[in-house]
N, C-alpha and C positions, 0 to 999 in steps of 0.2 A: 504494500500500500504506500502511496506517495501523497503527501499533503499537497493541495493545489498551491502553486506559487502565486504570490501577490506582489504587485508593483504599484507604488504611489508616486505620481509626478506632481510636484508642487509648483504652481506658476502664478504669476502676478495678475495677469489680465486674460480675458478670453482672446484668443488668437495665439498667445505665447505657446500653448501646447502643440499647435500645428506648425510652428516654425522652429521648435527645439525638441528633438527626440520623437517626432510624430511617427516616422517610419519604424523606429524601434518599438514603440508602443503597439502599432498595428501588427508588427511581426509577432510580438509576444502574445497579443490577444488572439491571433489566429492559431497560435500553438497551445492555447488553453490556459494561459496565464490570466488571472483576474487583475485588470488594470484600472486604477482609479486616478483621475485627474482632480486635484484640488485647486480651485481658482480663488485666489485671495480677494480679488476685487471684482466689481462688475464692469470695469472699463468705462464708467460713466463719463469720464473726462478725456477719453481718447479722441484724438483728431481724426477726421475723416480723410483717409489717405488714398482713396480710390476716387478719381474725378467723377466717375459715373454715379457715385453715391453722394456727392457733395451737394445736397439739396436741403432746403429749410425743413421739409417734412421729415427727413431722416434725422437731422440734428435735434429736432424736437423730441424724438423718441429714441435717442441713441442708446440709452441703457437697456430698454426693452428689445431693441433690434439686436444689440450685441448678445443678449441672452438667447435670442432666436438663432443667431449665427452659431453660438456655442453648441446648441442642441444639434444642429446639422453636422457640425464638425465631429462631435463625439460619436454620432451614429456612423459616420464614414469610417472613423478609426476603429470602431468596435470596442470602445471603452466606456466605463462609467465616469461620472463627473459630479462634483458637488461644489457649492460655493462656500467660502469661509465667511463671507458676509461683510467685508469691509468696503469702504468707498475709495474709489480711484483717487490718487493724489494729483494726477496730471503731470505733465513734464514741464517744469518751469523754464522759461526762456527769457533772455534779456541780460543786460549788464548794468547794474547788479541784478542778480536773480531775484524775482519776487518771492515773498514767503509762501509756503505751502498752505492750502486751504485748511481751515480749522476742522478737526475731526477726521481728516483723511487717514488712510492706512499708514502712511509713512510716519505720521505723528502719534500714532497710538502707542501706548506702553507695550514694550516687547513682551512683558510677562502676560499681558492680557491676550495679545495676538497668539503667542505660543500656546497658551492654554486652549484656545479654540482648535489649533492644529493638533495638539496632544489628544484632545477628545476624538478628532477624526482618525488619528493613528490608532487609538485604542479600539475604535469601532471596526475599522477595516483590517487591522493587524497585518500591515505590509511586511514582507521580508526585506524588500529593497525600496529605497526612496531616491528620487532624483530632484534636484533643484539647481539654483544658480550659484556661482562662486561669489567671493566676497565683494567683487565689483558689480555684481548683478548681471553679468554678461555684457551689459552696457549701463551707464550710470543714470538710469531712471530711478527715482527714489523708491518706487514700489518694488523694483527688482532687487535693490539692495536690502530693503526691508524683508522681502521674501527669503533671501539668503539668511539673514539674521534669525528670522522666526523659524525657518526650517531646521537650522542647526540646533537652536535652543530646544525645539520640540523633539528632535531626534534624541538628544541627550536626556530629556526629561521623561519621555514616554514610558520608559521601563522602570522608573523609580516610584515605588508605591507611596513615598512621602511627598512627591510633587503632584500637584493637581489631583488630590484624592477624589474630588467630585467629578473628574473627567472619565471615570470608568476604570476597569481592571487594567493594570499595567501591561504594556506590550513593548518589547524592545526590538525595533527593526535591526537587521543584521548588517546592512551596508547602506552608505549614503554616497551618492555620486553628484558631481557638478556637470551640467551640460557644457560641453566645449564645442562651439559652433564653427566659426570661421577662424582657423589658424592660417598662418602664412603658407604653410605647406599645402593646405587644402585649396586655398585661393590660387596658388601657383599651378597646382595640378589641373584644376578646372580651366584655368586660363590657357594652358598649353594644349590640353585636349580639345578645347574649342577651336583654337587656331589650326590644329591638325585636321579638324573636320571641315576646314575651309570657311569658318564662320567668323563674324566679328565678335570679339570677346568683350563682355561687359565688365571684365575685371582689370583691364589695362590701367585705368585711372586709379583704381584702388591700389594696385601694386606700385604705381608711380609715386603715390603719396604715402606709402608705408615706410616711414623713415625710422620708426622706433621699434627695434627688435625686442626691447625689454618687455613690450606689451604683447609679444607673440606667445600664445599659450601652447604651442606645439610641445614643448618639453613637459607640460603638465598632463598630457594625455596618457592614461594608463590602460584604457579600454576602448576597443573599436568593435562595434556591433555590426556585423554584416546585415544589411537591410535594403539593398538596392531594389529588390523585387517589390518592395512596399513604397517606393518613391511616388508612384502614381496616387496612392491613397494619401500620402503626405500632402501632395499638391492639391488634391481634391478638397482636403480638409482646410487647407489655406484659402482656397478660392471661396469656401463657404463663409469665411469672414469677409464679406464683401465690402464692408465699410473700411476695413483696414488694409486690404490687399488688392492691388491693381493687377488683374489677370494679364495685362499687357506690359507689366513692369519687369525690372531686371531679374527678379527671382526666377522667372519662367523663360528667360532668354536662351538658356542652354538646354538643348534637347536631353530628354531623360537618358537615352542610350549613351550620350557623351558623359553625363554625370556618373552613370554606373561604371563606365570604363575608368574614369579618372579617380573617383572616390566613392566606392560603394558602401561605405560605413557611416554610422553616426558615432561621434566620439565623446568620451567622458573622462573625468578625473575621479578616481576613487579617493574620497575624502575621509571616510570613516569605515572601518570594517571590524566586525567581531568574529570573522571566520578567516581561514587561511585560503588564499588563492594565489596562483602564479601570475605575476605581471610580466609582460602585457596579457590582458584578458581579451576574449572575444564574446563574453557573455556576462551580463549584469548579475546573473545568479551563480557565477563561478564560486565554488565553495559553499554555496547555500543549498544547491540541489542535493549534495551528498549529506549535508547536515540534517535535512528534514525528511530523509528517506527512512522509513521505519522497517 
């Protein structure tokens, strides 16, 4: 007998689950893993990034529409999803930056936010969790807060003295950070696109990549093969119509070129209570053996 594996992916806004680790989740869901996306905010303050959706009637209902988009995306990926219930902080712009809105996710006490996530962990009982690194993947205040809350909840969920009101303790066994665009990946996609005789959308990106200190390539510990699931990833992204332009750069490179150049999604193993050999090709490496009875 083998206990069903469970994966929890913690994200800041609806659409983040489809741009970070979506093919991995679709693969595991197809293989019988129980996958739960926890979305910290409703994305109520997100900008409309698809020109076709930039209309007053959409802006008036942005929170409701983003929830509808999330429902479509989770169905496409074959995963479950729940809301943590916090309000989007928005992305501050300007010099100096304006203050964040009162009551938003990024300004809530970490202890309070972590308590909600601990309750979700104890209900779902994941073996593995994924989230963002200490920089949030990019410096959106909600992404940074998602990292902080996820790490705090991972460390607290198994402690019976922490959040006793949040349910029976459960300790996840591994915590990963999503690593999306490393320089090696961008370079590989760029070169494969040129070999295919196409214009590369990555040339300007590479031309302006001056700071190798910010390249996360050395942090990657785990590459999950999931090229077969890239179409599901893209379909889930397109479902977030307010956030994703189907004619944008994300879709400029054909899927067969992407599969040739970089057929994995990549992660950094940040916490582990099991033994596994690095580099890994499976988020459940070391876990599968442990839970087999």
